C-alpha positions in Angstrom: 21.3 116.6 132.0 24.8 117.6 133.3 25.0 120.6 135.6 27.9 122.9 136.5 28.9 123.4 140.1 26.9 126.5 140.4 23.7 124.6 139.5 23.4 125.8 135.9 22.7 123.4 133.1 25.8 122.2 131.3 25.1 122.5 127.5 28.7 122.5 126.2 28.3 118.9 124.9 25.2 120.0 122.9 27.1 122.7 121.1 30.1 120.4 120.5 27.6 118.0 118.9 26.3 120.9 116.7 29.9 121.6 115.6 30.1 118.1 114.1 26.6 118.3 112.7 27.5 121.4 110.8 30.6 119.7 109.5 28.5 116.9 108.0 26.0 119.5 106.8 28.9 121.4 105.0 30.2 118.2 103.4 26.9 116.9 102.1 25.7 120.4 101.1 28.8 121.2 99.1 28.6 117.9 97.2 24.9 118.5 96.5 25.6 122.1 95.3 28.6 121.3 93.1 26.7 120.9 89.8 24.9 124.2 90.3 28.2 125.9 91.2 29.7 124.5 88.1 27.0 126.0 86.0 27.5 129.4 87.6 31.2 129.4 86.9 30.9 127.6 83.6 33.1 124.7 84.8 33.8 121.5 82.9 33.5 118.1 84.7 37.2 118.1 85.2 37.2 121.6 86.7 34.3 120.6 89.0 36.5 117.8 90.2 39.3 120.2 90.9 36.9 122.5 92.8 36.0 119.4 95.0 39.7 118.5 95.4 40.5 122.0 96.8 38.4 121.3 99.9 39.7 117.7 100.2 43.3 119.0 100.1 42.5 121.5 102.9 40.8 118.7 104.9 44.0 116.6 104.8 46.3 119.6 105.6 44.4 120.9 108.6 45.3 118.0 111.0 48.9 118.2 110.0 49.1 121.9 110.6 46.8 122.4 113.5 46.9 119.2 115.6 49.9 120.1 117.8 48.5 123.7 118.2 45.3 122.3 119.5 47.0 120.1 122.0 49.1 123.0 123.4 46.2 125.4 123.6 42.7 125.7 125.1 40.7 123.5 122.8 37.5 125.6 123.2 39.4 128.7 122.4 40.8 127.0 119.2 37.2 126.0 118.2 36.0 129.6 118.6 38.9 131.0 116.5 38.2 128.4 113.8 34.4 129.1 113.8 35.1 132.9 113.3 37.1 132.0 110.2 34.5 129.5 109.0 31.6 131.9 109.3 33.6 134.7 107.6 34.5 132.7 104.6 31.1 131.1 104.3 29.6 134.6 104.3 32.1 135.8 101.8 31.1 133.1 99.3 27.5 134.0 99.8 28.1 137.7 99.1 30.8 137.6 96.4 30.6 136.3 92.8 34.4 136.3 92.3 35.5 132.8 91.3 39.0 133.1 93.0 37.4 134.2 96.2 35.1 131.1 96.0 38.2 128.8 95.6 40.0 130.5 98.5 36.8 130.3 100.6 36.3 126.6 99.9 39.9 125.9 100.9 39.5 127.6 104.3 36.1 126.0 104.8 37.7 122.6 104.2 40.5 123.4 106.6 38.2 124.8 109.4 35.7 122.0 109.2 38.4 119.3 109.3 40.1 121.0 112.3 36.8 121.6 114.1 36.0 117.9 113.7 39.0 116.5 115.5 39.4 119.3 118.0 35.7 119.0 119.0 36.1 115.3 119.6 39.2 115.9 121.7 37.4 118.6 123.6 34.5 116.4 124.3 36.7 113.6 125.6 38.6 116.0 128.0 35.4 117.8 129.2 33.4 114.7 129.9 35.8 112.0 131.2 33.0 110.0 132.7 30.5 109.9 129.8 32.7 110.9 127.0 32.8 107.5 125.4 29.0 107.4 125.1 28.9 110.9 123.9 31.4 110.2 121.1 29.1 107.6 119.6 26.3 110.2 119.5 28.7 112.9 118.3 29.8 110.9 115.3 26.2 110.2 114.3 25.7 113.9 114.1 28.1 114.1 111.1 26.1 111.4 109.3 22.8 113.2 110.2 24.2 116.5 108.8 25.4 114.8 105.6 22.0 113.2 105.2 19.9 116.4 105.8 21.9 118.9 103.8 21.4 117.4 100.3 17.6 117.4 100.9 17.8 121.0 102.1 19.8 122.0 99.0 17.4 120.2 96.7 14.5 121.9 98.4 15.6 125.5 97.7 17.2 124.8 94.3 13.8 123.5 93.0 12.3 126.8 94.1 14.7 128.9 92.1 16.9 130.0 95.1 20.6 130.3 94.4 23.1 127.7 95.6 24.7 130.5 97.6 21.8 130.1 100.2 23.7 127.0 101.4 26.7 129.1 102.5 24.5 131.7 104.2 22.9 128.9 106.2 26.3 127.5 107.0 27.5 130.8 108.3 24.4 131.4 110.4 24.7 127.9 111.9 28.3 128.4 112.8 27.6 131.7 114.5 24.8 130.1 116.6 27.2 127.4 117.7 30.0 129.9 118.4 27.7 131.8 120.7 26.6 128.6 122.4 30.1 127.5 123.1 31.1 131.0 124.4 28.1 130.9 126.8 29.0 127.4 128.1 32.8 127.3 127.9 33.3 128.0 131.6 31.1 125.1 132.7 33.1 122.6 134.7 31.6 119.6 133.0 32.4 116.4 134.8 35.0 115.7 137.4 36.6 112.3 137.1 37.1 110.2 140.2 40.7 109.2 140.1 39.9 106.1 142.1 37.6 105.1 139.2 38.7 102.9 136.4 38.0 105.8 134.0 41.7 106.8 133.7 41.6 106.5 129.9 43.9 109.0 128.2 46.0 110.0 131.2 48.9 107.8 130.2 51.5 108.0 127.5 51.0 108.6 123.8 51.4 105.1 122.2 52.3 105.7 118.6 51.9 102.1 117.5 48.4 101.9 118.7 47.4 105.1 117.1 49.0 104.1 113.8 47.2 100.7 113.8 43.9 102.6 114.2 44.9 104.9 111.4 45.2 101.8 109.2 41.7 100.8 110.1 40.2 104.2 109.4 42.2 104.6 106.1 40.8 101.4 104.7 37.3 101.9 106.1 36.9 105.4 104.7 38.4 104.3 101.4 35.8 101.5 101.3 33.0 103.9 102.3 33.8 106.4 99.6 34.3 103.7 97.0 31.0 102.1 97.8 29.1 105.3 98.1 30.4 106.7 94.8 29.8 103.6 92.8 26.7 101.9 94.4 24.4 103.8 92.1 26.4 102.6 89.1 26.2 99.0 90.4 22.4 99.2 90.5 22.1 101.0 87.1 24.6 99.0 85.0 24.7 95.6 86.7 21.4 95.1 88.4 19.4 97.2 85.8 17.6 99.0 88.6 16.7 102.5 89.6 17.1 101.7 93.3 20.7 102.9 93.6 20.0 106.3 95.2 17.6 104.6 97.7 20.4 102.2 98.5 22.8 105.0 99.1 20.4 106.9 101.4 19.7 103.7 103.3 23.4 103.0 103.7 23.9 106.4 105.3 20.7 106.5 107.3 21.4 103.3 109.3 24.8 104.7 110.3 23.0 107.1 112.6 21.5 104.6 115.0 24.6 102.4 114.7 26.9 105.1 116.0 24.5 106.0 118.8 24.4 102.4 119.9 28.1 102.0 119.8 28.3 105.0 122.2 26.1 103.2 124.7 28.1 100.0 124.4 31.5 101.8 124.4 32.9 99.4 127.0 33.0 96.8 124.2 34.5 99.1 121.6 37.3 96.7 120.5 34.9 93.8 120.2 32.5 95.9 118.1 35.4 97.0 116.0 36.7 93.5 115.2 33.1 92.4 114.5 32.6 95.3 112.1 35.9 94.8 110.1 34.9 91.2 109.6 31.3 91.9 108.7 31.9 94.6 106.1 34.0 92.5 103.7 31.7 89.4 104.2 28.5 91.4 103.4 30.3 93.1 100.5 31.3 89.8 98.9 27.7 88.6 99.2 26.5 91.8 97.6 28.9 91.3 94.7 27.4 87.8 94.1 23.8 88.9 94.1 21.8 89.6 90.9 18.6 90.8 92.7 18.3 94.6 93.3 15.9 94.1 96.1 18.3 91.7 97.9 21.2 94.1 97.5 19.1 97.0 98.7 18.3 95.0 101.8 21.9 94.1 102.4 22.8 97.8 102.4 21.1 97.9 105.9 23.6 95.6 107.7 26.5 96.9 105.6 25.7 100.5 106.6 25.2 99.4 110.2 28.6 97.8 110.3 30.2 100.8 108.6 28.6 103.2 111.1 30.1 101.3 114.0 33.7 101.8 112.8 34.3 105.5 113.5 33.0 105.8 117.1 34.7 102.4 117.9 38.0 103.7 116.6 37.7 107.0 118.5 36.8 105.3 121.8 39.7 102.8 121.4 42.0 105.7 120.5 41.6 107.1 124.0 43.5 104.1 125.3 46.6 105.2 123.3 46.4 109.0 123.0 47.5 110.0 126.5 47.3 113.8 126.9 47.7 114.3 123.1 44.1 113.7 122.1 44.0 116.3 119.4 47.2 115.1 117.8 45.9 111.5 117.8 42.5 112.5 116.4 44.3 114.6 113.8 46.3 111.6 112.7 43.1 109.6 112.3 41.6 112.5 110.3 44.6 112.5 107.9 44.3 108.8 107.4 40.7 109.2 106.5 41.6 111.8 103.9 44.3 109.5 102.4 41.9 106.6 102.3 39.2 108.7 100.6 41.5 109.9 97.9 43.4 106.7 97.2 40.7 104.1 97.4 38.1 106.2 95.5 40.5 106.5 92.6 41.5 102.9 92.9 37.8 101.8 92.8 37.3 103.6 89.6 40.5 102.1 88.1 39.5 98.6 89.2 35.9 99.0 88.0 37.2 99.9 84.6 39.4 96.8 84.6 37.2 94.1 86.1 33.7 95.7 86.6 32.0 97.2 89.6 31.5 93.9 91.4 35.1 92.9 91.0 36.2 96.3 92.3 34.0 96.0 95.4 35.5 92.5 96.1 39.0 93.9 95.8 38.0 96.7 98.3 36.7 94.1 100.7 40.0 92.2 100.5 41.8 95.2 102.0 39.9 94.6 105.3 42.3 91.7 105.9 44.8 94.4 106.9 42.2 96.0 109.2 41.5 92.7 110.9 45.2 92.2 111.5 45.5 95.8 112.8 42.7 95.4 115.3 43.9 92.1 116.5 47.4 93.6 117.1 46.0 96.3 119.4 46.7 95.7 123.0 44.4 98.0 125.0 45.2 98.9 128.6 
């Protein structure tokens, strides 16, 4: 356990972890609540998609608007401001039944969760220069954990007749708890880096080429992740004639948690892990596309999810080699690339699936990893 110079326990890292957990909780919970929200506001499938797109648009805009602000400001202060906004709009959605207020609230929730994500990662890297790489692995697993738990939570109370609005009350309460925790620990000194140590990552110049190459990797990875996650149930139902699709999806997400934790512990080998992952993902995907056994495909979702889970923390750890003092800006660029990948590749998967079937679409998605392999091999870390 880290301690401050006055002997108190340093718990800042714990509340930064909780920020990312709540972000994952918000993403998974909103997805799980969307059908019930649509019933409340009498939305068509098309309008439900537009409701979902509002948050996605805000998620993509936030890094562009707020990245430079975060780099020029106290990152913990930025987090506190964003949490106040997040809690306020989550509470407003819980209280109000006005549809337009819901749309506005979802927009600001998307913007704040996106900004909190990349600023919290940057704050962690700056506050913990000695153990930040290991902590980043655990931090990214918190998002997956939140996204895994929230649909179960939503399903639990919906089955008991409780309104979907309960989710937004829970979100608001969680945000306030985290806000109080960060305020109580923001003055902790964290770790002090020994300048004679090799841990001088991030003190150099901002290398745009390195950051952009990692953006390519994340864009393709998140595009694949979304394409696979949205259509794996269809693969099982229509192609494999099985009801195991939802179990496969849960398994795919669940194994990302230990994967990201392990990557944190082996952060010194981040680039090697990254190249292994961008090779393994397309290979496993092609094998999945050739299988006609639901049980085999279900089993293959374990190594596929494990390889996918390794990408995010490996990219963030490698990013520290190129971000210099502009960590929030670099992380914001990564966040924008993930949004672009999610939108473009998810739509592309649907188009390709209509033209050549689900298995053909998945093989096409796998082919894009050739660009990821080239991008990783082109990185020259310091």
